[in-house]
C-alpha positions in Angstrom: -15.8 -3.9 -9.9 -12.8 -4.6 -12.0 -12.9 -3.6 -15.7 -10.8 -6.6 -16.6 -12.6 -9.4 -14.8 -15.4 -9.8 -17.2 -13.4 -10.4 -20.4 -13.5 -14.1 -21.0 -10.3 -14.0 -23.1 -8.4 -12.2 -20.3 -5.7 -14.0 -18.3 -6.3 -11.8 -15.3 -9.7 -13.3 -14.7 -8.1 -16.5 -13.1 -6.8 -14.2 -10.3 -9.7 -11.8 -10.0 -12.4 -14.5 -9.9 -10.8 -15.5 -6.6 -10.9 -11.9 -5.4 -14.6 -11.7 -5.9 -15.3 -15.1 -4.4 -13.0 -15.2 -1.4 -11.5 -11.8 -0.8 -10.3 -12.5 2.7 -8.8 -15.9 1.9 -5.0 -16.3 2.1 -3.3 -15.9 -1.3 0.4 -15.5 -0.6 2.7 -16.3 2.2 6.4 -15.5 2.1 9.1 -14.6 4.6 6.7 -14.1 7.4 4.4 -11.8 5.4 0.9 -12.7 4.2 -1.6 -11.3 1.7 -5.2 -12.2 1.2 -6.7 -12.2 -2.3 -8.1 -8.7 -1.7 -4.8 -7.4 -0.3 -2.9 -8.9 -3.2 -5.3 -7.2 -5.6 -4.7 -3.9 -4.0 -0.9 -4.3 -4.3 -1.3 -5.4 -8.0 -3.5 -2.4 -8.7 -0.9 0.0 -7.1 1.9 -1.5 -9.3 -0.3 -1.2 -12.4 -0.7 2.5 -11.7 3.0 2.9 -11.3 3.6 1.1 -14.6 1.2 3.2 -16.5 2.7 6.5 -15.1 6.3 5.5 -16.0 6.1 5.8 -19.8 3.9 6.9 -22.6 2.6 4.3 -25.1 4.1 1.5 -23.0 4.0 -1.9 -24.5 6.8 -4.0 -22.7 7.8 -4.5 -19.1 11.1 -6.1 -18.2 10.8 -7.8 -14.8 14.1 -8.4 -13.2 13.5 -8.9 -9.4 15.5 -11.0 -7.1 12.6 -10.7 -4.6 10.0 -13.2 -5.9 7.1 -11.5 -4.2 7.7 -8.4 -6.2 8.1 -10.6 -9.3 4.7 -12.3 -8.7 2.8 -9.1 -8.1 4.5 -7.4 -11.1 3.6 -10.4 -13.3 -0.1 -10.1 -12.4 0.0 -6.3 -12.9 1.4 -6.8 -16.5 -1.3 -9.4 -17.0 -4.0 -7.0 -15.8 -2.7 -4.3 -18.2 -2.1 -6.9 -21.0 1.4 -5.8 -21.6 4.3 -7.8 -23.1 6.7 -8.9 -20.3 10.2 -10.4 -20.2 11.0 -12.4 -17.2 14.8 -12.2 -16.5 16.7 -14.8 -14.6 19.9 -12.8 -14.2 20.6 -9.1 -13.5 23.5 -9.0 -15.9 21.5 -9.0 -19.1 21.2 -5.4 -20.5 17.7 -4.1 -21.2 18.6 -3.1 -24.8 19.8 -6.6 -25.5 16.6 -8.1 -24.1 14.5 -5.8 -26.3 16.5 -6.6 -29.4 16.3 -10.3 -28.8 12.5 -10.2 -28.1 11.8 -7.9 -31.1 9.3 -6.0 -28.9 8.0 -2.8 -30.4 7.1 0.5 -28.6 8.4 1.9 -25.3 9.5 -0.2 -22.3 10.4 0.0 -18.7 12.4 -2.2 -16.3 11.0 -3.2 -12.9 13.9 -4.2 -10.6 15.0 -4.1 -7.0 18.4 -3.1 -8.3 18.3 0.7 -7.9 19.6 1.7 -11.4 19.0 4.9 -13.2 16.5 3.4 -15.7 14.7 0.9 -13.4 11.7 1.1 -11.1 11.3 -0.7 -7.8 7.8 -1.6 -6.6 6.3 -1.7 -3.1 4.4 -4.7 -1.9 3.2 -3.5 1.5 -0.5 -3.5 1.6 -1.6 0.0 0.3 -4.3 2.1 2.0 -6.1 2.6 -1.3 -8.5 -0.2 -2.4 -8.1 -1.3 -6.0 -10.3 0.6 -8.5 -9.7 -1.1 -11.8 -12.3 0.9 -13.6 -10.1 4.0 -13.2 -7.4 2.6 -15.4 -7.4 3.0 -19.2 -8.0 -0.2 -21.1 -5.1 -0.3 -23.6 -5.7 -3.8 -24.8 -3.2 -5.1 -27.3 -4.3 -7.5 -30.0 -1.9 -10.2 -28.7 0.4 -9.9 -25.6 3.4 -12.1 -24.9 5.4 -13.5 -22.0 9.1 -14.1 -22.8 11.0 -16.8 -20.9 14.6 -17.8 -21.0 15.5 -21.5 -21.5 17.5 -23.1 -18.7 20.8 -22.9 -20.7 21.9 -26.5 -20.0 23.7 -26.8 -23.4 25.1 -23.2 -23.8 23.6 -19.7 -23.8 20.0 -19.4 -22.7 17.5 -18.6 -25.5 14.7 -16.2 -25.2 11.4 -17.9 -26.0 8.2 -16.0 -26.9 4.9 -17.4 -25.6 1.5 -15.7 -25.8 -1.3 -15.0 -23.3 -3.6 -16.7 -25.8 -1.6 -19.9 -25.4 -1.8 -19.9 -21.6 -5.5 -19.0 -21.6 -6.3 -21.9 -23.9 -4.2 -24.3 -21.8 -5.8 -23.3 -18.5 -9.4 -23.4 -20.0 -8.7 -26.8 -21.5 -7.3 -28.1 -18.1 -10.4 -26.9 -16.3 -12.7 -28.4 -18.9 -10.9 -31.7 -18.9 -10.6 -31.7 -15.0 -6.9 -32.7 -15.4 -5.6 -30.9 -12.3 -8.0 -31.7 -9.4 -5.0 -31.3 -7.0 -4.8 -27.5 -7.7 -8.1 -26.8 -5.8 -7.9 -25.2 -2.4 -4.4 -26.1 -1.5 -1.6 -24.5 0.5 1.1 -25.0 -2.1 4.9 -24.5 -1.9 6.0 -23.5 -5.4 9.8 -24.2 -5.3 10.5 -23.3 -8.9 11.8 -19.8 -9.6 9.0 -17.7 -11.0 11.1 -16.5 -14.0 10.8 -20.0 -15.2 7.9 -21.1 -17.4 7.0 -23.9 -15.1 7.0 -21.6 -12.1 4.6 -19.1 -13.7 2.4 -21.8 -15.1 2.1 -23.4 -11.6 1.2 -19.9 -10.2 -1.7 -19.5 -12.7 -2.8 -23.2 -12.3 -3.0 -23.1 -8.5 -4.4 -19.5 -8.5 -7.4 -20.5 -10.7 -8.0 -23.3 -8.2 -8.3 -20.9 -5.3 -5.1 -22.1 -3.6 -2.7 -20.2 -1.4 0.9 -19.9 -2.6 4.0 -20.3 -0.4 7.1 -19.0 -2.2 10.6 -18.3 -1.1 11.5 -14.6 -1.4 14.8 -15.3 -3.3 14.9 -17.0 -6.7 17.7 -19.4 -6.0 17.8 -23.2 -5.6 18.6 -23.1 -1.8 15.8 -20.9 -0.5 12.9 -23.5 -1.1 14.8 -26.1 1.0 15.5 -23.6 3.7 11.8 -22.7 3.7 10.8 -26.2 4.6 12.6 -25.9 8.0 10.1 -23.1 8.9 7.3 -24.5 11.1 5.0 -21.8 9.6 5.5 -23.6 6.2 6.1 -27.3 6.9 3.1 -27.6 9.3 0.7 -25.9 6.9 1.5 -26.8 3.3 -0.6 -29.4 1.6 1.1 -29.5 -1.8 4.5 -28.9 -3.4 5.6 -28.2 -7.0 9.2 -28.8 -7.9 11.8 -30.3 -10.2 13.4 -33.7 -9.5 16.6 -32.2 -8.1 14.6 -30.3 -5.5 12.9 -33.5 -4.4 16.3 -35.2 -4.1 17.3 -32.5 -1.7 14.0 -32.9 0.1 14.7 -36.6 0.7 18.1 -35.7 2.2 16.4 -33.6 4.9 13.2 -35.6 5.2 14.1 -37.1 8.6 14.7 -33.7 10.0 11.3 -32.1 9.1 7.7 -33.1 9.3 5.0 -32.1 6.7 1.9 -33.6 8.4 -0.8 -32.3 6.0 0.9 -33.0 2.7 -1.5 -34.3 0.1 0.2 -33.8 -3.3 3.7 -33.7 -4.9 3.9 -32.2 -8.4 6.9 -32.8 -10.7 8.1 -30.8 -13.7 11.2 -29.5 -15.5 12.9 -32.8 -16.1 12.5 -36.6 -16.3 11.6 -38.2 -12.9 13.8 -41.2 -11.8 11.5 -44.1 -10.8 13.6 -44.7 -7.7 13.0 -41.1 -6.5 9.3 -41.5 -6.8 9.5 -44.8 -4.8 11.5 -43.0 -2.1 9.0 -40.2 -1.8 6.1 -42.7 -1.7 7.9 -44.5 1.1 8.2 -41.3 3.1 4.8 -39.7 2.2 2.5 -42.7 1.8 -0.8 -40.9 1.4 0.1 -38.3 -1.2 -0.8 -38.3 -4.9 1.7 -37.4 -7.6 1.6 -35.5 -10.9 4.3 -35.5 -13.5 3.9 -32.8 -16.1 5.4 -32.9 -19.5 6.1 -29.6 -21.3 8.5 -27.3 -23.0 9.3 -23.6 -22.6 7.7 -22.7 -25.9 4.3 -23.9 -24.6 2.9 -22.5 -21.3 1.5 -24.9 -18.7 1.5 -28.5 -19.8 1.4 -30.6 -22.9 0.5 -33.7 -21.0 0.0 -34.8 -17.4 0.6 -38.1 -15.7 -1.6 -37.9 -12.6 -0.8 -40.7 -10.1 -2.9 -42.0 -7.2 -1.2 -45.4 -7.1 2.4 -45.6 -8.2 2.2 -49.4 -8.4 -0.4 -49.1 -11.2 1.2 -46.5 -13.5 3.7 -46.6 -16.3 6.2 -43.8 -15.4 7.6 -43.5 -18.9 4.1 -42.6 -20.2 3.7 -38.8 -20.4 0.0 -39.3 -19.5 -3.1 -37.5 -20.7 -2.4 -35.1 -23.6 -4.2 -31.7 -23.4 -6.9 -31.8 -26.1 -5.7 -28.5 -27.7 -2.4 -30.0 -28.9 -1.6 -32.1 -31.9 1.3 -34.5 -31.3 3.2 -36.7 -33.8 6.7 -38.2 -34.1 9.3 -36.9 -36.6 9.6 -40.2 -38.4 6.0 -41.2 -38.2 4.5 -42.1 -41.6 1.3 -40.4 -42.7 0.3 -43.6 -44.5 1.7 -46.4 -42.3 0.9 -46.3 -38.5 2.3 -49.4 -36.8 1.6 -50.1 -33.2 5.0 -49.1 -32.0 6.6 -45.9 -33.5 9.8 -44.1 -32.3 11.0 -40.6 -33.0 11.3 -37.0 -31.9 8.1 -35.6 -30.5 6.6 -32.7 -32.5 3.9 -30.5 -31.0 1.6 -28.2 -32.8 -0.6 -25.6 -31.2 -2.1 -22.1 -31.7 0.2 -19.2 -30.8 -2.7 -16.9 -31.9 -6.1 -17.7 -33.4 -4.6 -17.3 -36.9 -1.1 -18.6 -36.3 -0.1 -22.2 -35.8 3.1 -23.0 -33.9 5.3 -26.1 -34.5 7.6 -27.0 -31.7 10.4 -29.6 -32.0 10.8 -30.9 -28.5 14.1 -32.7 -28.9 12.6 -35.6 -26.9 12.7 -39.1 -28.2 9.5 -41.0 -27.6 7.8 -44.2 -28.5 4.1 -44.2 -29.4 2.3 -47.3 -28.1 -1.3 -47.3 -29.2 -2.6 -43.8 -28.3 0.0 -43.2 -25.6 3.4 -41.5 -25.8 6.3 -43.0 -23.8 9.3 -40.9 -23.0 12.7 -42.6 -24.0 15.3 -39.9 -23.6 16.3 -36.3 -24.2 18.1 -35.8 -27.4 21.5 -35.1 -25.7 23.5 -37.7 -27.6 27.3 -37.4 -27.9 29.4 -39.3 -30.4 32.0 -41.6 -28.9 33.9 -44.4 -30.6 31.3 -44.4 -33.3 28.5 -44.8 -30.9 25.7 -42.4 -30.0 25.7 -42.1 -26.2 23.0 -40.5 -24.1 24.9 -39.1 -21.0 21.7 -39.3 -19.0 21.6 -43.1 -19.3 25.1 -43.4 -17.9 24.4 -40.8 -15.1 21.3 -42.8 -14.1 23.4 -45.9 -13.6 26.2 -44.0 -11.8 23.7 -42.3 -9.4 22.3 -45.8 -8.5 25.7 -46.8 -7.1 26.0 -46.7 -3.3 28.2 -43.8 -2.3 27.6 -41.6 -5.4 25.4 -38.6 -4.7 25.5 -36.9 -8.1 27.3 -37.3 -11.5 27.8 -35.6 -14.9 29.0 -37.4 -18.0 30.7 -35.6 -20.9 33.2 -35.9 -23.7 36.7 -34.3 -23.3 39.7 -34.8 -25.6 38.0 -37.8 -27.2 37.6 -39.5 -23.8 34.4 -40.2 -22.0 34.6 -38.6 -18.6 32.4 -38.5 -15.5 32.5 -36.0 -12.6 31.3 -37.6 -9.3 30.1 -36.2 -6.0 30.6 -39.0 -3.5 30.3 -39.6 0.3 32.1 -41.9 2.7 30.4 -45.1 1.4 32.1 -44.8 -2.0 34.6 -47.6 -2.5 37.0 -46.9 -5.4 37.0 -46.4 -9.2 38.0 -50.0 -10.0 35.1 -51.3 -8.0 32.8 -48.8 -9.6 33.8 -49.9 -13.1 33.1 -53.5 -12.2 29.7 -52.6 -11.0 28.9 -50.5 -14.1 29.9 -53.4 -16.3 27.0 -55.4 -15.0 24.5 -53.0 -16.5 26.3 -51.0 -19.2 28.1 -51.9 -22.4 31.8 -51.3 -22.3 31.7 -48.2 -24.5 29.3 -46.6 -22.1 31.7 -46.9 -19.1 33.6 -43.7 -18.7 37.4 -43.7 -19.2 38.1 -41.2 -16.5 36.4 -40.3 -13.2 36.9 -37.0 -11.4 35.8 -36.4 -7.8 34.3 -33.0 -7.4 32.5 -31.1 -4.6 29.4 -30.4 -6.6 27.9 -30.6 -10.1 27.1 -27.2 -11.6 23.4 -26.9 -12.2 21.0 -24.2 -13.4 18.6 -22.6 -10.9 16.0 -25.1 -11.9 18.3 -28.0 -11.0 19.3 -29.2 -14.5 22.9 -30.1 -15.2 24.8 -27.5 -17.2 26.2 -29.4 -20.2 
């Protein structure tokens, strides 16, 4: 019996509850290998022993695997031991820099499949020894943390501190509110890299629902699409979680694959274009959709738009807000509360029981009654005296026949657009005429540059 499974404030219980209920049920499938909940527990226990033996008075583990299976098992091992962890997207960030930026105290180790002098690899083959959690010392810290990097769309990635306490509160609130019925007993492809807050949150959400996870072994943007060509994946999965860019790629290959048992498509990480949702609905008519709203500073979701009928939903509405969060807009008056209010969304929540966290989301929203409607990300650039949101222009560009992708930016006081096009693209003059029908003149780029691809982060966001 696991020492950690009975603590109601322990994050590990979401996994271990499934071990006790359905030990022989599939938990993880990746690259032709499979682990039941019991086998996964045995692997996690073996990694936990390795971690404890590696350093005295250990408080922090840096997880820097390219192999996502190792990343997943190491994540759960750190959770079981209640250690601080830093999830690293790139190998090139030195450990001493990570520790300085995180302000973690005490000793640390690095888990990595890069065989360096100061790093430890882990083994994920099913061990012969069964997990015996009661044998391990319980070095429970008062508060443990998970550190994520932001996607770095506007410059250098920032290291963001979140707490186990936050994630536990979020998952318990989701369960109590029954906000994620689609996480129950699924075979889900999680296409988001697991170093990303959305990826790890999806892992915990679907794990607590007793679902089996399908993940690509590499943490890049191509592997999830390649995985969908595997009959062992596309004939079995019942749900997918991914960013809008992933689903755009899915639509490009949708005529070449079949996903016969698909029941649910989950979105996160960025705003969802309505036309993309319509395309997916046209291809997968029987599926439900969920659009999560969140930020890196807050694990799991802030709000969720769960959609059974896309014809009866307002896609700009962020949906049902998790009850544990307080939301307001930056220019919202405490005395006057008109029906329609616009401003930057501010979220307040508990980082710890005695510490309130205030997060400026940089998202402009409108409050209509009790509901928040997303307007735009605060990515404005100044041009000819106007505030321009490049996403607005990119949305119009991407709707033009022949344009696959676009990026709008300011260069030498000129508004420019990089375009990825295919054979149906006409010419720049025709493009400007078409844009003039939906955009003000100052929103039409001065210069267009044809490029092979738009540089994006690993989660599909445009690098600004």
